[in-house]
N, C-alpha and C positions, 0 to 999 in steps of 0.2 A: 488668322493665326491658329484658331482652333482646328481648322481642317488640316493644317500642316502637322500639328501634334498628332492628330488622329491617323493621318497617313503614315507618319513615322512609327507610331505604335503598331499599326497593322503590319508594316514591313518587318519590324522587330519580331513580331509573332510568327510571321511566315519563315523568317530566318531560323528561329529556334523550334519550330513545330516538330521537326524530325528528331531533334535531340530530346525534346520533352517525351516523345513517344518511346525513344530508346531507353531513357532512364526509368520511365514509368514501367515498362515491361520488365526491366531488370529487378526493380523493387517488388513487383507483383510475383515474380519468379522466386525471389527470396522468401516472401511470405508463404508461398505454396510449399516450398521445400521445407521450411520450418514446421509447417503444419504436418507434413508427412513424417518428419523426424519425431514430432511429438506423438504421433500415432504409433510409430515404431517403439518409442520409449515406453509408452503405456503398455504395449504387449510384453516387452521385456521386463518391466517392473512386476507385472502380474506373475510371469514365469519365475522371476528371481524370488518373489515372495513364496511361491509354491515350493521352490527348491531350498528355501531357507538359506539363501546365498550368503547372508551376512555372517553366518556361523563360520564359514570357511575363511573369513578375513578378520575374525576377532571382534566383530561388532555385537552389540547387545540385542539389536533388533533391526528390522528393515528400515525403519525411519532414520536411525542413526547412519546406516549405510548410505542412504540417499543424501543425507545432509553432508557427510564427509566426502564421499566419492564424487557426487554429482554437483556439489557446491551450492545446493539450495538452502535458503533460510528455513528454519524449522517449520513455519507456517506454510511456506511454499512447498516444502517436501511433503508435508502431511496432505496438502491438497492434491499434489501430483499422484500420490498413492491412492487417495480416495477416488479421484477421477478415473484412474487406471482400473480400479476394481469395478466401479459402477458401469462404465461404458462397455465392459465385457458383455453386458446384457442388453446393450443398445447398438445393434449392428448398423442402423441407418445413420445415427450420429457419428459412429466410428468411421463409416465410409466417407461422410462429409468431411471429417478431419483429415483422413488419408488423402482425399482429393484436393484439399486446400480450399474447400467451400466454406469451412468454418475454422476460425483460429482456436487454439487451445483455450484461450480465455473465454470464448463464447461457449465452447463445449463444457467448460467448468461450470458455468452458470446453468446451462440446460440440464446438466447431470444432477442438479439439486432437486429437480421436479419431474423430469421425464422418467417414465417406466416403459417397458416394451409395448404396452397397449396405447400409450399416448405419445411416444417419441416422434411419430410421423407428423402429428399435429404441431408439436413444439418446433420441429425442424422447419416446417412450412411457415410458422409464425415468425421464426427468427430470420428468415431469408431477407437480405437487404437491410437489416437493422445493424446499428452500431452496438458496441459492447454496452454502452450506457443504456441504450434502449432495451437491450436484452435483460440487463440487470433490473430495470424497472418492471419489465414484463414478468420476471420470475419472482420479484419481491412480493411477499404476502401469500405465496402459494407453497404447497407442500407436495411431496411425491404422490403421484396419482391424480393431481389436479390437472385440468386442461387449461389452455391459454384463455378460453372463454369463461372459465369459472370465476365466480366472485372472489376477490382477495380477502384474506383475513387481516382486518385493520390492525389487530393487536400485534401482528408479526411483521408489519411493513416497517422497514428501516427508515427512520426520519433523518433530517439533516443533522449534522454534527452539533450545530449550535442549539438544537432543541434538547440536548441531553442535559438533565439537571446537574448543576455543579454545586457542590458544597464548599463554601468559603470558610476557611478557618483562620482565625487571627492568632498571632503569637503574643501571648501576654507574659509580662514579667512575673516571676514568683513573688510571694509576699516579701516585702522589704527590699526587693531588688530594684534596680534603676528602671525608669520608665522611658518611653520614647522621647517625651518632651525634655526630661532631665538630661538625657544623653545629647539631644539636639542643642540645648542651651550650653552644655559644657564644650561642645565642638564649635560654637559660633566664634568667629574671629580666627579660626585656625587657617593656616595656609596650605594644609595638607590636602591635595586634591583627591587622595584615596579615601578620605573620610567624609567629605561633603560633596554633594552635587551642586548644580547651579542655583538651586532654591534652598540650599542649606539643609537638605535631608540626608541623614546618614545613608551612604551608598555601599560602602565596602565592608561595613560591620557585619560579622558573621554571628550565628547563633550556636550556642551549645545545645545539646539535645534536651537539656533542661529548660530551654528557652531563655536563659540568661544572656545578656548582651556580652559580647567580647569587645573590649575597647581597643584592641590592637588589630590592625588589618591583617588578615590571615596570610596574604601573599605579598607583603611589603616589608622584607627583612631589614631594609636599610634604616627603617625608623626605630629609634631607641625607645623602649617602653618607659613610661613614667616611673620614677623611683629607682631606675638603674643607673642614672647619670651621677 
């Protein structure tokens, strides 16, 4: 039985091998063309910045132009401009981007640390690595550092869950209702907007003064007490 499955699997692979190759080549081609476009965009962004292009179209600065015209989010637009300016001094990394050897995301990370004297070392160290691996390699290092230099432990980005979180509790003002009093007043209600399965107020909102609101904020069908 097993040999039959194995034979069928191999036959299926032989049948699709040519299609795998075709689709793979198309996707790799898209990635290479995208990288070349990113390199061209970087050159034009630098030139547009020198020309103060944004003035001709009523924008306040180049960053606003990139956001509005090119559709990038603010952080992405700022990073695109930063990378465009930095790689002007990094011809080897720029060439790798133009040739599709490196994606823009990889160039973005290398541009944080590489300088003309060290870009060849960083480029060699990045070959064959994924973006995540390049990020780890760059983390903790500064412009001028080499890939073989010791990292600065104080600047290494830790995991998101390691970030200290301050937990604040919402307390009722003096004389105001407490959580328990509100919970007791709601026990027995059939209103699903007020209680969850364990009887804890779920849809009750807070005023900015931290007082409880006893009317659900988005349930207009309910008539507030005292209005009937």
